[in-house]
C-alpha positions as CSV (number, residue, x, y, z in Angstrom):
1,M,30.3,11.4,-7.1
2,M,27.9,8.5,-7.7
3,D,28.2,5.7,-5.2
4,L,26.7,2.3,-4.5
5,K,24.3,3.6,-1.9
6,Q,22.6,5.9,-4.4
7,L,22.1,2.9,-6.8
8,Q,20.8,0.7,-4.0
9,Y,18.3,3.4,-3.0
10,F,17.3,3.9,-6.6
11,L,16.7,0.2,-7.3
12,T,14.8,-0.4,-4.1
13,S,12.5,2.6,-4.8
14,A,12.0,1.4,-8.4
15,R,11.2,-2.1,-7.3
16,L,8.7,-1.0,-4.6
17,G,7.3,2.0,-6.5
18,S,7.4,4.2,-3.4
19,F,10.0,6.2,-1.5
20,S,8.2,5.5,1.8
21,K,8.2,1.7,1.2
22,A,11.8,1.8,0.2
23,A,12.6,3.7,3.4
24,E,11.0,0.9,5.5
25,E,13.1,-1.7,3.7
26,L,16.3,0.3,4.0
27,Y,15.7,1.3,7.6
28,T,15.7,5.0,7.0
29,T,13.3,7.8,6.3
30,Q,11.3,8.8,3.3
31,P,12.8,12.3,3.0
32,H,16.3,10.7,3.1
33,V,15.5,8.3,0.3
34,S,14.1,11.2,-1.7
35,L,17.2,13.3,-1.1
36,V,19.6,10.4,-2.2
37,I,17.6,9.9,-5.4
38,K,17.7,13.7,-6.0
39,Q,21.5,13.6,-5.6
40,L,21.7,10.7,-8.1
41,E,19.6,12.7,-10.6
42,Q,21.9,15.6,-10.2
43,E,24.9,13.4,-10.9
44,V,23.5,11.9,-14.1
45,G,21.9,15.2,-15.2
46,T,18.4,14.0,-15.8
47,A,15.2,13.0,-14.0
48,L,15.0,9.3,-13.2
49,V,11.6,9.1,-11.5
50,E,8.3,10.8,-11.7
51,R,6.9,11.7,-8.3
52,L,3.2,10.9,-8.2
53,S,0.5,11.1,-5.5
54,T,0.4,7.3,-5.4
55,G,4.2,6.7,-5.4
56,I,6.8,7.0,-8.1
57,R,7.3,5.8,-11.7
58,L,10.5,5.6,-13.6
59,T,11.2,7.9,-16.5
60,E,12.5,6.5,-19.8
61,A,16.0,7.5,-18.6
62,G,15.3,5.8,-15.3
63,E,14.4,2.6,-17.0
64,H,17.7,2.6,-18.9
65,I,19.8,3.4,-15.8
66,R,18.0,0.7,-13.8
67,F,19.4,-2.0,-16.1
68,Y,23.0,-0.7,-15.6
69,A,22.5,-0.1,-11.9
70,E,21.4,-3.7,-11.4
71,N,24.6,-4.9,-13.2
72,V,26.8,-2.6,-11.1
73,L,25.4,-3.8,-7.8
74,R,25.5,-7.5,-8.9
75,N,29.1,-7.1,-9.9
76,A,29.9,-5.4,-6.6
77,D,28.4,-8.3,-4.7
78,M,30.4,-10.7,-6.8
79,I,33.6,-8.8,-6.0
80,L,32.9,-9.0,-2.3
81,E,32.0,-12.7,-2.6
82,T,35.3,-13.4,-4.3
83,C,37.3,-11.5,-1.7
84,H,35.6,-13.1,1.3
85,E,35.3,-16.6,0.0
86,A,38.3,-17.1,-2.2
87,G,40.1,-20.3,-1.2
88,E,37.4,-21.5,1.3
89,S,34.2,-23.4,1.2
90,C,31.1,-21.5,2.0
91,L,27.5,-22.3,3.0
92,R,25.0,-19.6,2.1
93,I,21.5,-20.3,3.5
94,A,18.3,-18.1,3.5
95,S,15.6,-19.4,5.7
96,H,12.2,-18.6,7.2
97,P,12.7,-17.5,10.8
98,S,13.2,-20.8,12.7
99,S,15.3,-21.6,15.8
100,S,15.6,-25.2,14.8
101,L,17.0,-24.4,11.4
102,A,19.3,-21.9,12.9
103,F,20.6,-24.5,15.4
104,L,21.0,-27.0,12.6
105,A,23.1,-24.5,10.6
106,G,25.2,-23.6,13.6
107,D,25.9,-27.2,14.4
108,F,26.8,-27.9,10.8
109,F,29.2,-25.0,10.8
110,H,30.8,-26.1,14.0
111,E,31.5,-29.5,12.6
112,R,33.3,-28.0,9.5
113,E,34.8,-24.9,11.0
114,E,38.3,-26.4,11.3
115,A,38.1,-27.3,7.6
116,G,37.8,-23.6,6.8
117,M,34.1,-23.4,5.9
118,S,32.4,-20.0,6.3
119,L,28.7,-19.5,6.8
120,R,26.2,-16.9,5.7
121,Y,22.7,-17.4,7.3
122,T,19.8,-15.0,6.7
123,E,16.2,-15.2,7.9
124,C,13.6,-13.6,5.6
125,N,10.2,-14.1,4.0
126,G,9.5,-16.1,0.8
127,E,9.4,-13.1,-1.5
128,E,12.8,-11.8,-0.3
129,M,14.2,-15.3,-0.4
130,M,13.4,-15.7,-4.1
131,R,15.1,-12.3,-4.8
132,L,18.3,-13.3,-2.9
133,L,18.6,-16.6,-4.6
134,A,17.8,-15.2,-8.1
135,E,20.6,-12.7,-7.5
136,E,22.9,-15.6,-6.6
137,R,23.7,-14.2,-3.2
138,Y,22.5,-17.4,-1.5
139,D,22.7,-21.1,-2.6
140,L,19.7,-22.6,-0.8
141,G,16.4,-21.4,0.7
142,L,14.3,-23.2,3.4
143,L,10.7,-22.1,3.8
144,F,7.0,-22.9,4.5
145,V,4.4,-22.4,1.8
146,P,0.6,-22.9,2.1
147,L,-0.5,-25.7,-0.3
148,Y,-3.2,-23.6,-1.9
149,K,-0.5,-21.0,-2.9
150,L,2.1,-23.5,-3.9
151,G,1.2,-23.3,-7.6
152,A,1.6,-19.5,-7.6
153,F,4.9,-19.8,-5.6
154,T,6.4,-22.3,-8.0
155,R,5.5,-20.2,-11.0
156,L,7.1,-17.1,-9.5
157,A,10.2,-19.2,-8.7
158,E,10.4,-20.6,-12.3
159,K,10.4,-17.0,-13.7
160,R,13.5,-16.4,-11.6
161,H,15.1,-19.7,-12.7
162,L,14.5,-21.3,-9.3
163,V,12.9,-24.6,-8.4
164,Y,11.0,-25.5,-5.2
165,Q,11.6,-29.0,-3.8
166,P,9.0,-30.2,-1.3
167,L,10.4,-32.0,1.7
168,L,7.4,-32.4,4.1
169,E,3.7,-31.6,4.3
170,T,2.7,-30.4,7.8
171,D,-0.2,-28.9,9.7
172,L,-1.4,-25.4,10.6
173,V,-1.0,-25.2,14.4
174,L,-1.4,-22.7,17.3
175,H,1.8,-22.3,19.4
176,C,1.3,-21.0,22.9
177,S,2.6,-21.2,26.4
178,E,0.8,-22.0,29.7
179,N,-0.1,-18.3,29.9
180,S,-2.7,-18.9,27.1
181,R,-6.2,-20.3,27.5
182,F,-5.5,-22.6,24.6
183,Y,-2.5,-24.3,26.3
184,G,-2.5,-28.1,26.3
185,R,-5.4,-28.4,23.9
186,E,-5.0,-31.1,21.2
187,T,-7.2,-29.2,18.7
188,V,-8.9,-25.9,18.3
189,T,-11.5,-24.8,15.7
190,P,-11.0,-21.7,13.5
191,E,-14.0,-20.1,15.1
192,E,-12.4,-20.3,18.6
193,L,-9.5,-18.1,17.3
194,D,-11.8,-15.1,16.7
195,Q,-9.9,-12.1,18.0
196,C,-7.1,-14.3,19.3
197,E,-4.1,-12.1,20.1
198,C,-1.1,-13.2,18.1
199,I,2.5,-12.6,17.4
200,Q,3.1,-13.4,13.7
201,L,6.0,-13.2,11.2
202,E,6.1,-10.3,8.8
203,D,3.4,-10.4,6.1
204,D,4.1,-11.6,2.6
205,F,2.0,-13.2,-0.1
206,F,2.8,-16.7,1.3
207,S,2.2,-16.1,5.0
208,V,0.9,-19.4,6.5
209,E,-1.7,-17.9,8.7
210,D,-3.5,-16.7,5.6
211,L,-4.8,-20.3,5.4
212,L,-7.4,-19.2,7.9
213,V,-9.1,-17.1,5.3
214,E,-10.2,-20.4,3.8
215,A,-12.3,-21.1,7.0
216,P,-15.9,-20.0,6.4
217,A,-16.2,-17.8,9.4
218,F,-13.0,-15.9,8.4
219,R,-13.9,-15.8,4.7
220,K,-17.3,-14.2,5.6
221,G,-15.7,-11.7,7.9
222,K,-17.3,-13.1,11.1
223,C,-14.0,-13.9,12.6
224,S,-10.6,-12.2,12.5
225,L,-7.2,-12.4,14.2
226,H,-5.7,-9.7,16.3
227,K,-2.1,-9.5,15.2
228,V,-0.6,-7.6,18.2
229,I,3.1,-8.0,17.1
230,R,4.7,-8.4,13.7
231,T,8.3,-9.5,13.6
232,N,10.9,-11.3,11.4
233,S,12.7,-12.5,14.6
234,D,12.2,-16.1,15.9
235,H,13.9,-14.9,19.1
236,M,11.2,-12.3,19.6
237,M,8.6,-14.9,18.8
238,I,9.9,-17.2,21.5
239,R,10.3,-14.4,24.1
240,M,6.8,-13.1,23.7
241,L,5.3,-16.6,23.8
242,Q,7.2,-17.3,27.0
243,T,6.2,-14.1,28.8
244,T,2.7,-13.3,27.5
245,A,-0.6,-14.9,26.6
246,L,0.0,-14.2,22.9
247,C,-0.2,-17.1,20.5
248,N,1.4,-17.8,17.2
249,I,-0.3,-19.4,14.2
250,G,2.4,-21.3,12.3
251,S,3.4,-24.8,11.1
252,Y,4.5,-28.0,12.8
253,W,7.5,-29.4,11.0
254,H,9.4,-31.3,13.6
255,K,8.4,-32.8,17.0
256,S,11.3,-31.1,18.8
257,A,10.4,-27.6,17.5
258,Y,10.2,-25.3,20.5
259,G,10.2,-28.4,22.7
260,K,12.5,-27.1,25.4
261,Y,10.3,-24.0,25.8
262,R,7.2,-26.1,26.9
263,F,5.0,-24.6,24.3
264,S,2.0,-26.6,23.2
265,M,1.3,-27.1,19.5
266,T,-2.5,-27.3,19.0
267,K,-3.7,-28.5,15.6
268,I,-6.3,-26.2,13.9
269,E,-9.1,-28.3,12.8
270,G,-9.5,-28.6,9.0
271,F,-6.0,-27.5,8.3
272,E,-4.0,-30.7,8.7
273,K,-1.3,-31.3,6.0
274,Q,-2.0,-27.9,4.4
275,I,1.6,-26.5,4.5
276,S,4.6,-27.5,2.5
277,F,8.0,-27.3,4.0
278,G,10.8,-27.4,1.4
279,C,13.8,-25.9,-0.2
280,L,14.3,-23.3,-2.9
281,R,17.3,-23.8,-5.2
282,P,18.7,-22.7,-8.5
283,D,17.2,-24.6,-11.5
284,N,19.6,-26.6,-13.6
285,Q,22.5,-25.7,-11.5
286,Q,24.5,-28.0,-9.2
287,L,24.5,-27.0,-5.5
288,R,27.8,-26.3,-3.8
289,P,28.9,-29.4,-1.9
290,E,28.3,-27.6,1.4
291,A,24.8,-26.7,0.5
292,E,24.0,-30.3,-0.7
293,A,25.4,-31.7,2.5
294,F,23.3,-29.3,4.6
295,L,20.2,-30.1,2.7
296,E,20.8,-33.8,3.4
297,R,21.2,-32.9,7.1
298,V,17.8,-31.1,7.1
299,T,16.1,-33.9,5.3
300,S,17.4,-36.5,7.9
301,F,16.4,-34.2,10.7
302,I,12.8,-33.9,9.7
303,Q,12.5,-37.7,9.3
304,I,13.4,-38.4,12.9
């Protein structure tokens, strides 16, 4: 009998155009994804995808079913939301990985817990954040976007009926501990970062370290970063910076960020005020009072 898991696997594969990419996102294996899709095809009695050497492509029947499958999963989520959140206030935040934002959200929840507020807090990249907000699964997104890609980001957001609200312009910086040769430096040139061993957040189109490709030495291929670890976990980031000589190329958005860990934040020359920190929200739609209040808290925090 058809189930929600089959529809989720089908839609993920359709969106990514590949069983193997879908398997990575769904934390399973490519053969398992292929098997689940095959079972769905047997249920509906027709082929839904064409299996190509470069990936997959939906058949005409697959395109039709995709529309209905999206509605089914959306309605299933709404049913769960109604059951979980009926009669209570709820704060639903999607954020770039950030310990400071996580602590802010935690403190905000603690203040309102007795009033019955619930919290859903997810860390993800910019592309995933747009999808979650467009599907109305979250109310507010907080993220960093390189200024030279801000136009592309806002256009993509508008297509999903979302709007980006800038809150702060900040610098591209190198985070490191005293284990690193860069520790304590006020500035560093892009050329000095050639083959620098880094821990970075998972790639997406709006990754802030991609700003370095604008530096002549990187653009010409004379310099490159050595990304030793890729993660979507700020906890992993902090742990590796504490215990190794790895660095992180990121943004400086608040003077207390990572302060208690004694990490130095070294400005990368030529990339001052090149990153926008802001919020992503539904266009022409009033935020829930909880989300509006939390956004005010974040805005006050970054102005300290």
